[in-house]
N, C-alpha and C positions, 0 to 999 in steps of 0.2 A: 770687831776692834773699835774702841771708842777714840776716834781720832781727835775729838775735841780736847781730850786730855793732853795729847801731843801738841796741839796747836797752842794751848794755854802755856805749856812749858816753853815753846819757842818764842811766844810773845814776851815772856819774862826774860828769856835769853837776849832777845834783841833790845829790850828796854833796859837791860843791865840790872835786873832785879832777881835773876836766878841765883839759887844757892850755889856754892862751890861744887857740890856733888852734881847738880843739874848741869852746870857749865861743862864739867868734865865729861858727862855722858854725851852731850851734843858734839863735843869736839873730838872725842876719842876716835871715832870711825875715820874722820878725815885725816887726822894726824897719822893713824896707822897705815892708811893707804899711801901717804906721801912720805913716809919715814925713809930716811937714807938718801933723799934726793936734794942735796944742799949746794950743788955746783952748777945750777942751771942758769941760763940767761933769762931775762925777764920774759922773752917770747916763749921760751921752752917751759918756764914756770906757768905761764898762762895756759898753754896747751895742756899741761899736766892737770891743772885745776879743772879745766873743762872736761877732760877725760874722766876725772874722778866724779864730777857732777853727773856725767852721762851714766857712769856705772851705778851710782846710787839710784838714779831715776829708773834705770832698767831693772835693778834688783827689786825696786818697789813696785814695778809693774805700771809705771805712769807713762801714758802714751804721749806722743808728740815731742820727744826729747830732742830731736834734731835741730830745732829752731832756737833752743834755749842758749843764751850766752850771758851767764851771770857769774862773775867771779865768786867762788865759794868763800874766799877769805873776807869779802866785803859784806855779804848778806846771805844768810841761810833762808832760802824760800821755805814756805810752810810745807809743801809736799816733800822737799828734799829733807827737811829736818825730821819729818815724820818717818821717812825712810831710815835716817840715821838712827833714830830711836828704836826702830824695829830690829836693827842689826847689831846685836851685842857681841858678835864675833866669837861665838862659842860653837864651832863646828856647824855654822849655818843656823844656829839657834838665836831667837830673840825673845826676851822676856821683859815685862814691864810690871812693876809692883806699885800698887796704890796703897800707901800706908794711912791708916785711919786717924793717926794722931798728929800728922803733919800736913801742912799745905803742899799740895802737889805730890809727886812721886818720891818715895824714899829709896834712893839708889845709893848704895854704899860701896866701899871698896871690897875687892874679893878677899874672902876669908880663907886662908890656906887650910886644906883638909889634911888630916893625918895621913901618912903614907899607908896605902892599903893595896891589896890585890884587887885590880879592877874587875868589874862584873860586866860580862858581855850582854848586849841587848838580846831580847827574845828572838825566836826564829820560827821557821815553818816546822810544824810537828803536831801530832795529836795521837789519841788512843781510840781505836775502833773496838767497841764491845759488841760482839755478835749475839744473836738471840740465845745461844746456848751458854753464854758466859765467857767464851774465849775472847781474849784480848790481843789485838795486834797493834804494836807500837809503830807508828808511821814515820817517825823522825828521820831515820836513816835508810828506810827502804827505798829501793829504786822503783822505776815504773814497771808495771806488770800485773799479773793476776794475783790477788791477795786471798780470795776465797771463792770456791766454786761448790755450790750445793745444787740439788735438783731445782732447775729453773731460776737460779739466782747466781749471778757472777759479779764480784766486786773487784775493781781494778784501780790502780793508781796510775795516773797519766799527767805529766807536766805539773806534778805537785798537787794534784787534785784527786779526790775520791769520786769514782764514777760507777753507777749501777747499770748493768745490762741484762737483758733476758730475764727480768724479774717478773715472774708469774706466780710465785708462791709468796705469801705474806709472812714475813718475819719482821720483828722490830729490832733495829740496831741503834746504837748510841755512839755518836762521835763527840769526843770531849777533848778540850785543850787544857792542859795544866797551865799554871802561871808560867810566863816566859815562852809561850807557844801560841801560834795562830795557824789556821788551816782553812781550806775551802772544800766544798762538796757540791757535786751535781746530783740532785735527787732523781728518783726514777721518772718523774714527770718532766725532767729537763730544767726544773727550777734550780737556781744557783744560790749557794749559801756560803757566807764567809763568817768564821768564828774568831772573835777576839780572844785574848788570853783569859783563862779561867772561865770558860764557857762550855756549853754543850747543846746538842740537839738530838732528840730521839724521834725516829721516823720509821715508817714501814718500808719494806723493800719493794712494795708495789702499792699504789693507791687504789683501793676498791671502794665501792659505795658511792654516795652522792657528794662527798667532800674529801678534801685532802687535809689531814691534820698532822701537825708536828708539835713537839713540846721543846721549849728552849730554856736555858738559864744563862746568866752572864750577859754578853753583848753579841748580837748577831745582825749581820746585814743580809737582806734577802732580795733577790730578783726573781719574782714569781712568774712562771709561765702562764699566760692567760688561758683560761678554760671556763667559759660562762656557764657550762653545765656542771662544773665541779669546783665550787669555790675553795679557796685555800684558807685554813684556820691555824693560827699560831696560838698555842697555849703557854702562858707564863704562870708564875706563882700567884700573881694578883689580877691578871686580866686575860682577855681574849682579843685577838686581832683578826677580823674577817677581811679577806682579800679576794679580789677577782683576778688581778694581774697587775703587779706594780713593783716599784723599787722603794724599799724602806729599811730603816735601821731601828733596832730595838735594844735599849740598854736596860737590863733588869737585874743588875748586880744586887745581891742582898745587902751589901754594906753601903749602898747609895740611898739617899733619903726619898728618892722617887724613881719610878719606872718611866723611861722616856721612849716614846715612839715617834720617829721623825719620818715624814713622807717626802720622798724626792720626786716620785712620778706615779700617776694613777690615782687610786682612791682606796682608803681602808676605813673600817669601822672599828673603833677601840672601845671595849667594854670592861668595866671593873666596878665591883661593889654596888651593883645595881644601876650604875650610870653608863651611858654610852655616848660617843661623839664620832662624827664623820670628819675625816681629815682630808684636806686638799693639799696639793703640792706646795711645799714651803711652810707647812705647819707642823707643830710638835704637840703631842698630847703627853701630859705629865700626870701620872697617878701618884699623889702624895700619900705615902704609906701611913703616916701617923694620923691622918685625918680621913683617908679614903676618898679624898676629893680627886676629880678628874678635870684638869685644866688644859686649855688649848691656847696656843699663841703662835705668832709668826716666828720663824727662826732662820738662822743661817744653816742651810742643810749641809754645806761643805764642812762645817765644824763637826757635825754629828758623825760624818764618815771619814774624818781626818785619819783615824786609826787605821782604816782600811787602805788609805793612801800613804801610809808610812810616816805619819806625823802625830805628835801630841798637840792638841789645840786647847788652849786655856782662854776662857773669856769670862771675866768676872768670877774667877774660881778662887776659893780660899785655899790655904795651904793644905788642909786635910784632903780636899778634893784632888789637888795636884799629886799628893803623895800616894793616894789610893791607886791612881793610874800607874805610877812608877812601880809600886809594889807588885802589881799584877804582871807587868811586862818584864821586870828584872827579877822576879821571883824572890823578893826580899820582904822583910817586915819593917814596919816603921813604928818608932816609939818617940813620944814627945816627953822630954825630960822636965819641962815646965809648962806654963800656960801656952796655948797655941798662939803664935804671933797673929795679930789682927791685920787685915788687909786682903786685897785680892790681886790676882795675877792676870795679865793679858799677854798672849804670845804663843809661839809655836816652837817646838823642839823636834828634830828628826828622831824617829824611833830606831835608827841605825846607830846612834851614838852609844858609847859605853856609859855605864852608870856614873863614873867620875866626871865625864864631860857634861852630863846633865846636871849633876850636883854643883859643878863649877858655875854653870849658868845661874843656878839658884843662889849660890854664894854671892854673886854680884848684886843681889837684891836684899842683902842683909839677912839671909837665912843661914844660920850657923849649924853645922852638922859634923858628925863623925860617923865612921862605919865600924861596927863591931861584928865581925864575921858577916852574916847576911842580914844584919839589922841596921837600919839607918836611924841614928839617934839625932833628933832635932834638939839643939841646945839653946839656952837663952841668948 
């Protein structure tokens, strides 16, 4: 999150040079919290203001709030104001839009959407394809044994797929359609989480001198260490060699680059004849149109936000935002005119309905309507 942008806005607010839309943004949160309390004594009003201040600071995760005594109506401190900007009050969502043709953020009034049947968020579910082509839809199945073949048992427990007594090598594929996510414990006890529109193909037992899986879409892995049998992840464009680590791989075909983000341990990423070793806190990006392999420091929590139930946008243009929504809500997106310029900062919970998410976008001057299961972005 680029807090400098928030601070610049608050400087303008305190100096009296903020635009009307910017002033409205800063003041909205406070006024909504204090709405309806008009018969208080001065002492009660001051206590209320302080409690509002404490709440904003706590929601922003700012420590040491107990000693602060600053009337919010007199002066918005920088940390407080940043917190206000983060909380745009849409079901716990906050979004911030940087418009390229104006100074500062372009925050507009909410644009009412046409009445539509709401679309629920994605949920737990997947399709297990066995080696013989049989498919098992896991969405509504309870815990228990799913398949039993000679020396291979596949079970579902606590919403996760588990392999036991796997002594015969078959290749299975676990895939998540759009609007689904699922997790899996591999035969070596490594754990895998699949985001929407993703898949992993793996053997029912790992033989030989390495453990190899193939993935599409976005997958988070916690690999069980085994120095005698390294773990190898194959994607369309690259290979990732692992000894034992936690990392996320985003390899969606409609994204401009494949991103491998390392949280713990060490991995080696190879693609198009190049290779790089990653350390925790680093991300490798394979640029598809140039076949370049770039490495940079990154916020690892942003890479795995999807696994923790959150959409996280950082310097993301509107097509990037809409691609994530399309996968999770199983919808299509169509731009009816030129794509609006600018980037988004913010987070939105993945448990919100589609209309709640779109309402958050509408506050940033994104106009839309829904036609069946297609989001139409309008001028």
